[in-house]
N, C-alpha and C positions, 0 to 999 in steps of 0.2 A: 698801340701807338699807329699812328698814321705817317710817321717820319719815313720816308722812304731809306734814310742814313741808317735809323737804331740797329743798332748793333754787328755794323759792319766792320770790317780791318779795318779799312783807311779813316775812321775816327777812332780809333783804339791807341791807347799812348802805349801799349807794349807792343806794337808792332811799328817795325821800320821799314824805311821804302826808301831802294835808290833806282831812280829811273821809274821802270814798271817792275821790278822783284819787291815781292814784300817778303817779311820773315816775321813769324812771333818771337818775343823773346818770352813769354809765357813758357808754350810748348819747345820750343827751338826747330821750328819745321816753318818748309817753306808755304805761304801765303797768297791767296790772290785778294786784292784791292774788296771786291767785294761780298769776297766770303763771310760767313757768321762765327761768331765763336762760342763754342758750347760755355766757355767759362764765363759770357761774358753776365756781369749783372748791373744791368741799368740803374743810375742814380746811387749806387752804391759807393762809398768813401774808398774802398780800396781800388778803385779804377776814375779816381777823380783826378785830375789835373792840379787841381787846390788843396788836396788832403797830403800831410806830411806824415808818412806810417814808417815806423820804430820800433822793433822788434814786436808788431803785432797790436801796437798801439797808435794810434791815431789822432792827429790834430787838426782842426779845419784851419784852410789857410784864408779865409771868407770871414768868418766870427771870431777864429784864435781860439776857439776851447775846442778841449776835449773833446774827441765822440767815440762811436763805436765803428769798427772797419767794415762791419756790415750795415749801417746806417744809411738811409736812403734820404738825398737831401731836398730839397724844396726847393733848389736852383739847379739841377738838373738839366741838363740840353745834350742832346745825341752825337754833338763837337764835340762837347767838353767845356764849352765856352759860358761865360755868363751872359746873361739874355743885357741887350740893350741897355735896361733898365736897370743892371745893376752894378752899372759902370758908373 
């Protein structure tokens, strides 16, 4: 992947920040915005902001269909957004 944002904490939905202070909600640790996460699984439903995950089951918010939590989506974007063509 050539995108420089790929795998960085500042595009992860599990990282929160206040000004320059970043924290990982998965590991309960302080991180930096440009740090890379070893748990990062690019494109999988587990890390998708469009997926609804309950008790290990995932439902795609785009297709509204059940999916595997580790499924990799063809609409994946490193910032977790849909492409302009999908909106």
